N, C-alpha and C positions, 0 to 999 in steps of 0.2 A: 623450561622458557631458555635459560642460559644457552642452551645447545642451538635453537632455533635462532637466538640473536647472533652466535657464532657464524652461522651459516649465511644470514642475512649479510654480515659485515664482510664476509670472505667473497660473497657476490659482487658487493659494492666494489671490493677492491680489484677484483678480475674484471668488473666492468670499467674501471677507471684505467686500469693497463691496457686493457683492449682500445679505449678511445684514443689514448695516448698513443700506440700503435698505429693505429688507424690516420691519426692527425700527421705523424711523421712520415707515414706512406703518402700522404696526401701531399705533404709539404715537398717531398723528395721529387713525386711525380711532378707537382707544379712547376718546381725549379727546372727540372729536365725540359719540361715544355716550354718554360720561358727562355731557357738557354738555346733550344732549338729555333724559337721564334725570333731571337736576336740574330742567330747565325744565319738564318734565312733570310730575315729584313737585311742585313748587311750585305751578304752575297748578291741579293737583289739589286739593291739600290750600287753596289760595286760594279755589277754588270751594266746598268743602266748609265753610269757614269764612264765607263770603258766604251761601250757602244755609242754614248754622243760624243766622245772624244773621236772615236774613230771616223764618225760621220762628217765631223767637222773638218778633219785633215782630207778625208776623201772629195767632201765638197772644194776645199781650196785646190786639190789637185786638179779636179774638172776646169774649176775656175782658170788654172795656169793653162789648161790645154786649149780652152775657149779663146784665151788671150792670144795664143801661140798661133792656132789656126786663123784667127781674126786677122793677125797682123799680116799673114802670108796671103790674106784676102780668100780664104776658104770659109765663105760666108756660112753655109749650111752646115759644115763640121762645127764651126766655133759655135754657133749657136745651139747645136746638139749637146755640146758639153756645158754650155751655161745653164740648159735647162736641167742636165744631169747632177749639176752643182747644186741647184735649187732645190731639186728633189732629197737631195741628203742633208741641206741644211736651210729651210725656208727664212730662218732667222738670223743669217748673217748680211748686217747690212754692207760690209765691204765687198762680199761676192756679188750683191745687188748692184753696188756703184760700178764696178768692174763689167757688168754685163752691159749696164747702162752705156757706159763709155763705148763698149764695142759697137752696142746698136746704133750709135751715133754716126760712128765712122762705117756703117752699113747703109746710111741715110734714113734708118728707121727711128725718125725723132719721136712721134708720138708714142711708141712702145717704150723708148729710152725715158720719155717724161714719166712714165707709169712705174717703171722700175725706179728712178730716182726717189718718186713720191712714196713708193712702198718703203724704201730704205728711210726716208725722212719720217715714216710713220713709227718704224721700230725704234729711231734714235733722235727724237725730234729736238732735241737741244745740244746735239754733237756737233762742235764747231767745224770739225773736218768735214764731215758730212755735208753740212749746210753750204761750206765753203764750195765743194764740186758740184753742188747742186745749182748754186748760184752761178759760176762760172759756165754752167751747161746752158742757162737761159740767156745768161749774156752774149756767149758767143754763137748762141743760135738765132739770133735776131730777135730777141723778146726781153728787151731791157727794163720794161714794166714789172716783169715776173722776177727779174734778179733783184730789183729794187724790195719787192717783198720779202725775199730770202734775207736779202743783206741786212733788212731791219730784224728779221728774226734773228741774225747774229749779233746785231747790237744789243739786241735786248738780253740774249743769253750770255755773250761774251763781250761786255762793253770796254773791257780793256785790250782788246786786239783791233789793231788797225784794217783789219781786211773787211770786216762788215762797212766801214766808214768809206773805205776805197770801194768796194764793188758798187755801194749806192752813188758815190760820187762818179764814179764811171759810168755807171748806166745812166745819170743824168746829164752827163757829158754828151754821152751818145743820142740822147733827146733832145739835145742843144739847149738845156737848162743850166746855163753857164754859172749861174748866180748859186743856185743849189748844188751844183756840182763843186765849185769852188769851197762852200762851207763844208762839205764832207770830206774834201780833199785836205783841208788844214786839220780836220780831226783825226784824220788817218796820220797825217805828218807828226803831229803833237804825241801821237803814241810810238811812233815808227820813223825816227828822221830820217833813215836812209831809202824809205819806200820811194818808188819811180812812179811819179805823176806825171801825165799829159800837160803839155802847154795850153793854156787856157784862152790865150791872146790868138 
């Protein structure tokens, strides 16, 4: 009986040793797998970041080419470069606004409107973008649309003078002198050096 008990105890000890060794092996394998996974994940996201950065600069490069060719009057070349810029980074509102400005100079106003609108969708509250958008409408003969954008500027950046100026100037173009004066005074209160047209 004692011999049988000793055999059972020895078997139990061996079992525990084997279980402990198995657990250690599993933990080691799991640890290596986890480290491999982290290495892979960091490498993958590092690649994505580098790739995104490269696309950003490549898009800006093509935007520069588009502007340069556009300034020289090479319409087709300029537009091709802007298309390439968009392919590399369709989410860069600055590239879109430069594209829109060039389209304006080529007389393609309707397409320029779409590019500005796309940029504004990407950055709906950005003051600098909305300012470009408002100027585009005002100086292309659509003061009513400029007023809409100017009011958006006032809502998003009420401490800036430009929103009031663009609304005032647009009303001035529409011969609404009382409303123009009201907004011009608001602009002047925020920037005493701002240039205002004579209302008389």
